[in-house]
C-alpha positions, 0 to 999 in steps of 0.5 A, spaced: 088 532 838 081 529 839 078 528 846 080 521 846 087 522 843 088 527 849 085 523 854 089 516 852 095 520 853 093 524 859 092 517 863 098 514 864 101 521 866 094 522 871 095 515 874 102 516 876 100 523 879 096 519 883 101 513 886 107 518 886 105 525 887 112 528 887 113 526 880 108 531 878 112 537 881 116 540 875 121 547 876 120 550 869 127 555 868 128 561 863 134 565 863 136 571 859 142 575 858 143 583 859 145 587 853 152 590 853 150 595 849 143 597 849 137 597 854 135 590 852 135 582 854 135 576 850 131 570 852 134 563 851 129 558 854 132 552 850 131 548 844 124 549 844 124 556 843 130 556 838 126 550 834 119 554 834 117 557 828 112 562 832 110 563 839 105 557 839 102 555 846 101 548 847 101 543 853 107 541 856 108 534 856 107 533 863 100 534 861 099 530 855 103 535 850 107 533 845 115 534 845 116 541 844 122 540 839 118 536 835 112 540 836 115 547 836 109 549 841 111 552 847 108 551 855 105 558 857 109 557 864 114 557 860 112 564 857 110 567 863 117 566 866 120 568 860 116 574 859 118 575 867 125 574 865 125 579 859 121 585 863 126 584 869 132 584 865 129 591 861 127 594 867 134 592 871 138 595 865 134 602 864 134 603 872 142 601 871 143 606 866 138 612 869 143 610 876 150 611 872 151 603 874 155 600 868 153 593 867 159 589 863 154 583 863 149 579 866 144 574 867 137 574 869 134 567 871 128 565 873 124 558 875 118 556 877 115 551 881 109 547 878 104 541 881 101 537 875 096 534 879 093 541 880 092 542 872 091 535 871 085 535 876 088 529 879 088 532 886 083 538 888 087 540 894 093 541 889 094 548 886 093 550 879 099 554 877 106 556 880 107 555 887 113 558 887 117 563 883 125 565 884 129 571 880 135 571 880 140 577 878 147 574 876 151 581 875 158 583 872 159 590 875 164 594 878 158 598 882 158 598 890 154 592 893 149 598 897 148 601 889 147 593 886 143 592 892 138 599 890 138 596 883 135 590 885 130 593 889 128 599 884 128 593 879 123 589 882 119 596 884 118 597 877 118 591 873 111 591 871 111 583 870 113 582 877 109 586 880 102 583 876 105 577 879 105 579 886 100 583 887 094 580 883 090 584 879 083 584 879 081 580 873 074 579 869 073 573 865 068 572 859 066 568 854 062 570 847 060 565 841 063 567 835 058 567 829 055 571 823 051 577 824 045 578 819 043 585 817 039 588 821 042 586 828 
C-alpha cells in the first residue's frame, strides 16, 4: 500500500473519530481454552486467526487496515492479548499442577480497550495503546475457593507477559540502515 492509498483509507476514519470520539473506542477480545491433559492453552481469536496463513501483523481496520478475513493479517493488539492469554493459561496450568489442583476444563479471557484517536494522531491528548486490559479465568474445578484464589494470585505473580505489561520494563529503541558492507569495513 502506498502513502496515497493509506491516507485515502484513513481520512474518513480520522474525520469520524474527530466528530464522534466514541467511535474510536474499541475493545479487542481473545479467548484461550485450557488443555485438560497437558500444560497448554489453545488460542481461539476468531476467524482472522483461523484464516491466517502465517502470523503476519497488519493494520487494524479501525486504523485503515484491510479486513483480516481477506488479508490474513492480524492486528498486533490482538497478538498482545493472545500472548497474555497464552502465557496466563500455561502459567495457571503449571501452578495448578504444582499445587495438585485438578482443572477439568477452563478458559482464559482477555479484553483490551483502545482509543484509535491516539493511534491515528487525531487527538494528541488521547492515549496510544491499551487504556485498560481485563483478564478473566473461568475454571471448572473441585478445589476449595481459597486454593483457587491462591492459584490466581500465583498465576498473576509468575505470568511473564502479565508482569511485563504491569511493570513497564526499561526499553531501548534503535534504528539502523540496512546496506551492503564492503571489503575492509
